[in-house]
Each structure stands twice: as C-alpha cells, then as structure tokens.
C-alpha positions in Angstrom: -11.5 6.8 -26.9 -10.8 6.4 -30.4 -9.1 3.3 -31.8 -5.4 2.7 -32.1 -5.2 3.6 -35.7 -5.7 7.4 -35.0 -3.5 7.4 -31.9 0.0 6.2 -31.0 0.5 4.2 -28.0 2.1 7.2 -26.3 -1.2 9.3 -26.7 -3.0 7.1 -24.2 -3.1 7.6 -20.5 -2.4 4.9 -18.0 -6.1 4.3 -17.5 -6.7 4.0 -21.2 -3.6 1.7 -21.6 -4.8 -0.5 -18.8 -8.5 -0.4 -20.1 -7.3 -2.2 -23.1 -6.5 -5.4 -20.9 -9.0 -7.6 -19.5 -9.4 -8.1 -15.7 -7.6 -11.3 -15.8 -4.7 -9.9 -17.7 -4.5 -7.0 -15.4 -4.3 -9.5 -12.5 -1.7 -11.7 -14.2 0.3 -8.5 -15.0 0.3 -7.4 -11.5 1.3 -10.8 -10.2 4.2 -11.0 -12.9 5.4 -7.7 -11.7 5.4 -8.9 -8.1 7.2 -12.1 -9.0 9.7 -10.6 -11.4 10.8 -7.7 -9.0 10.0 -9.1 -5.6 12.9 -11.5 -5.7 15.3 -8.7 -6.3 13.8 -6.3 -3.7 12.5 -3.9 -6.3 8.8 -4.5 -5.6 8.6 -1.2 -3.8 7.0 2.1 -4.9 10.1 3.9 -5.4 11.9 1.3 -7.5 8.7 0.6 -9.7 8.3 4.2 -10.4 11.9 4.4 -11.8 11.6 1.2 -13.7 8.2 2.5 -15.3 9.9 5.7 -16.4 12.8 3.3 -18.1 10.1 1.3 -19.9 8.2 4.4 -20.9 11.6 5.8 -22.4 12.2 2.3 -24.1 8.8 2.4 -25.7 9.7 5.3 -28.0 12.5 3.1 -29.5 9.9 0.5 -30.5 7.4 -0.5 -33.0 3.8 0.4 -32.2 2.9 -3.0 -30.8 5.9 -3.4 -28.7 5.6 0.2 -27.4 2.0 -0.5 -26.3 3.2 -3.4 -24.5 5.8 -1.7 -22.8 3.6 1.3 -22.0 1.1 -0.9 -20.5 3.8 -2.6 -18.4 4.8 0.9 -17.3 1.3 1.9 -16.4 0.6 -1.3 -14.5 3.9 -0.7 -12.5 2.9 2.9 -11.7 -0.6 1.5 -10.6 1.1 -1.1 -8.4 3.5 1.5 -6.9 0.4 3.6 -5.9 -1.1 0.5 -4.2 2.1 -0.4 -2.4 2.5 3.2 -0.9 1.8 3.2 2.8 -1.5 4.9 3.8 -1.1 8.0 5.7 
C-alpha cells in the first residue's frame, strides 16, 4: 500500500483503512460503536450497515483527514456488523 499522499481516503479498502489503526484503537473504536449505538438499539448488523453507508457518503463532503476518519468509522461499523451476524 502506498502512502496517503498518492491516494485519497476513498481509494482504500476497509481492510486498508482499519490497518492504519493500532489494535488498541480498533478495540476502542469497536467499543465506542457498541456504546454509541447500543443504547438506541442500533447495534445490529442491518442498522450498522445503513449507518456505515451514510458515513461513507458524508466522507465525500469532507477534507481528507475528516474523510479518512469517517471512512475508518464506516469500515469498523461494517466489520462489527459482520461479527454480529448470526452464524448459520
């Protein structure tokens, strides 16, 4: 993966976006998502995927640093949604 200077945040995959964070940051982000949306009953796969789409769309309207943060949040939401899906 090349540096942020040659790519815009939108060019990164979810895995690449999350790889930019430390393990501690990932854990904290996951817990923050659970805390923030759990109280409202939105810590469910379907709701997290929809919210991630909203954050992804909003990222396009922001400066690069803000867009990166929003896209990382959206990626973490999609990852959490996958983990919360019932196993079949």
